[in-house]
N, C-alpha and C positions, 0 to 999 in steps of 0.2 A: 276672172281666172277660173278655169275649169279643173276640178280635181278628178283623178281616176275614179271610176265607178267602184263601189265597195262590193266585195264578194263575201257573202255571209259565211262561206266555208273556206275563205282564203286565209293566207298567212302573211299578207303584206303588212309590214310594220309602218307606224306613223310617228308623229312627234307630239310631245306634251304641250299644254298651254304654256308651261314654264319655259320650255325651250324656244317657243315662238316669241314669247315676250322678251327673252334675253337677246335673241337675234335682232328683233325689231329695235330695241333700245340701242344696241351696238351700232346699227345702221344709222340711227338718228344722230347719235353723238359723232360719228365719223363725218356725216354731212355738215354738222355744226362746226366741227374743228377744221375740216379741209375745204369746205365749200363745194365739194364735188357731189353732185346728185347721183344716187345709186339706183340700180335696177335689181340688184341681188346683194346678199351679204354672206360671207363665210363666217361661221361661228363654231365655238367648241361647246359640245354638250356636257352635262355633268358627268357622263361616263367617259369623258375625254376624247370622244370621237369628233372629228371635224366634218361638218356638213355645210352645204350652201342652200340658203332659202331664197326664193324669188320674192321680191317686195310687191305688194299690191299698190301701196302708197309710199311716196317719198317727196314731201312737200315742205317748203319753207315759207314762213310768214311772220313778220314782226319779231324776229329773233328766236322763233320757235320752230322746231322741225316735227312734223307728224309723219310717222311711218307705220306700216301695217303689214302683217303676214297672215295669209289664210291658213288656218290649221288643217293639216291633213292627218287624220287619225289612222290612216291605212285601212285595213279591213275590220278594225275594231268598231263595235256598235256604240261609239262614243257620242254623247249628246252635243259635244263641242266640235265635232267634225264639221268643217266648213266655216267655223266662226272666224271673224276678222279680229285678230289680236292687235290692238292699236296702241302705240305709244306716242305721247306728246312730250317732247323733251326740250328743256332749256338749261343752258349753262348758268352757274351761279358763282358768286365770289365766296360763298360759304363752303367750307370743306365738307365733303361727305356726299353720300347718295341718298336722296329722299324719294321714297316710293309712295305714291298716292293712288288710291283707287278711284278711277273715273267711272262713267256710266257703264253699267253692266258687269262690274267687278265687285264682289261682295265685301261687306264690312263685318268684322267679328263682333258679336254681341254677347257671347257666352264664353266662359273659361273652359279649359280642358282640351283646347286645340293646339296648345304650344305657341299661341300668338296672343299679343296683348288685346284686350277688349278695346274696340274702336279702331284697331289696325286694319289695313287692307288684308283680305284673305289671300295672301301670297305666302305659301309655305316655305320653310327654311332653305331647302335645296334650290328652288328657283330664285329666291332672294340672293343667295350666294352666287349663282350662275349669272344673274343680271349684273351684280356688282363687278364680278370678274371681267365680264365682256365689256362693260362700260369703262372700267379702269384701263383696259388695254388701249382704248382710244384716247383717253385723257393724258397723253404723253407730253402735250405742250404745257409748259409750266404755268402760264397765266390762267389756265382753267383749273379751278380748284375743286369745284363740285358740280352736281347736276341734279335737277328735279325731274322725275319721271312720273307721268300720269299714265296708268295702264287702263285701257277701257275696251269693252266689247259691245258693239252697237246693239246687238240683240241678246245680251247676256242675261237680262232679267227673265226673258221668255225661256231661254235655254235652262236657266237655273231651276225652273219649275219641274224639270225632268230629273232633278237630283234630290238628295236629302239635305241640301244646304240649309234650308230654313229650320229643319229639325235640329241641326247642329248649331244653330244660332248664327249662321252666315246669311246676312240679309242683302237683298237687292242685287243679286248677281251671282256669277260663277266664281269659282276659285282658280287661282293660278297655281297649278300643281306639277308634280313630276319629280321622280328621284333619279332617273337615268337620262331623261330627255326623250326616251323612246317609248312609244306605246306599242305593246304587243297585242295582237288580236285576242279578244276575249281574255284580257289580262287577269289572271287569278291573283297576282300580286296586288293589283290596284283594288280589287274587291276585298281582299283580306285586310288591306290597310284601312279601307273605309269602315269595316266592321270594328276594328280595334279603335279607330278614331271615335266612332259613335259611343263605344263603351266608356272611353275616357271622358267624353263630354257628359255622359249621364252621371258618372261618378263625381265629376266636378260640380254638378248641380245638386249633389247630396243624395242622389238616388242609389239605394243599396239592393233593390229588388229589380231584376231585369226580366224581360220576356223575349226569348229567342224564337223567331219564326223562320220558316223555310222559304218564304216568298210573300208577295203582296196579298195573295188570297188568304193565307193563314194569318197574316198580320191583321187583316180585317176581322177574322174570327176572334183573334186574341184581343183586339181592342173592344169588341163586344163583350168578351168574357171578363175583361178587367177595365170597366168604364171609368174608374177613378184614378187609374195610373196616368202619370204624365206621359206625353207623347215621346219624350226622350227615353222612356223606359223600354220602348219597343225597338228591337234590333232585328233587322232582316239578315240573319246569319247565312241564309241561302244554303249552299252546299258545304259551307265552312264552319260547321258546328264545333269542330275541334279547336279551330282558331278562336272562336268566340268564347268557348269554355275556358281555355287557357288564359285569355285576356281577362275574363271575369275573375278568375282565381287570383291573378297577379294584382288586380286592383281591389282586392278584398270585398268583392260583392258578396252579400250574405245569402241571397236566394236567386236561383234562376228557374224560370218557368219555360219549359220547351213545349212549343205548340206546333203540331204538324199533322200530316195525313199519313196514311198507311205506308206509302212508298218510302219516304225519308225516314220515318220512325223505324221501319223494318231494318233499314241499313244501319242505323245507329244501334239497334238492339244486337246486331251482329258484329259490333265493334268498329264499324266504319265511320271515322270522324270526318271524312271527305266524301260526300254523298252524291257527287255528280254522276249522271247516268252513264257517262263514258268511262268512269273510273271504278265503278262498283256495281255489283248486281245484287238483287234481292235473294236472300237465302230462303228458298221455298221450303226446304226441309225444316228450317227453324220455325217458320210460320206454321207448318203442319204439326210440329211438336207442341207449340203453344196452343194450337187448336185442340189437340188431343187432351192436353191438360185442362182445357176449358170444357171438356165433355163432348166435343164434336165427334160424330161417329167415324168409324175407321174408313168407310168408303169415301166420305168427304175429305178426310185427311189425305188419302191417296190422291184425290183430285187436286188438292191444294199443292201437293208436291209437283204436279205437272202444270200448274197454272201459268199463264203467260206473263202476268204482272201481279204486283201486290194488290192492286185494286181488284183484279179478277179473283184473287185468293179470298179477300174479305167478302166478296159478293157470293162466294160459295157457302159461307158460314150462315146458318139459319139465325134468324133474329133472336131466338131464345138464348143463343150462346155468344152473341156479339159482345155484350158488355163484359162477360168474364174473360173472353179472349182479349178484348181491348185492355182490361186491367192488367192481364199477364204481360202484354206487350209493353205497356207503359211502365210497369214495375221493372222489367228487364232493361229498358232504356235508361231509367233513373239509376239503376245500379251500375250499368256499364259506363255511363257518362260520369257518374260519381267517382268510380274507380279511376277514370281517365284523369281526373283532376285531384286524385287522392283525397276525395271528400273535403276539399277546402271550402266548398259552399254547398248549401242544400239544393237539391234538384227535384223539381216537380215536372211531370209530363202529362200532356193532354192530347188525346187522339180525336180528331174531327173527321167527319165524312166530307164528301166533296160538295155537299150543299150547306155546310156550316153547322151541322148538328154535332154536339159534343157526344161522342160515343163512350169514352172512358177517361179516367184520370188516375194518377197515382202520385203520392207525395212521400218521398223517402224521409226517414227520421232526421231530425235536426242534427247537422254536422258540427263538430267541434272546431 
């Protein structure tokens, strides 16, 4: 089954793993109940929209039906795009719906995810959607319940591109989705993953977190804090505001923000969503900080006209870099602290692009 080519700049929507699993399970149960083999299945998504999925597999053997759907994530750069979401379903005399993780679907090993330890990594909305779709097909009275094994043949390999292991989800991907729809470059999904990571860290007894802006700064941060647990490190990405609010809600005591000049400059300017498309670096602010650090007037004027934050910091002579960096970190700490009403302590660390720590600032202990 060939999926449409993905366009990195496109806006074509796709479907979640949860929506695919629910549709596949619905098709399997219908085949078991009616004896009619299917090539496609109409299903209702969690957002109540009705869609039709083509089936890759629909096979019956020894009283069990195996169905599968190839996940189409649309234009989103989703690591599960093209994955075969497979359900192996049998009817039972015991009432209820039993969900089991097969090969390639992860198992929960840590608390904080809202799922029982040892349970399949299938989040609540997909669980509900699967149950609803299956119950629609179990209208014949003699069928009381159903056992559903959800598997993804290459799920273990795909999971290595996710943060699942850090969250304590082992040996596969998660079956996820709140609406059933995947929007390209979904900010909602990223925000949700940040909140989930913080909840897991808190459940592990961690009260000091390290927020980084990406994989590179996370590596710098891990070198800076070598004795911190892996769960302490949260790639907040562009969503530092979401991460800070979540940390405050969960009573985290201390947040270390680790970043480079670009993202920290935006935070200093009060921008809590720092994506390049949604915010620009305030060069006048950087020039003001440079002036306070003793940088000469000519250079400060050059900073105002700099192309990027990286360009701005390259204009500052080495003798003034540390003082400029401290001023920037101090401002970030105060702005972010105010954002969460000083509900936790904030420390800030400025790295250069080669991983050298240029400056740091720790705000006073917050009440």
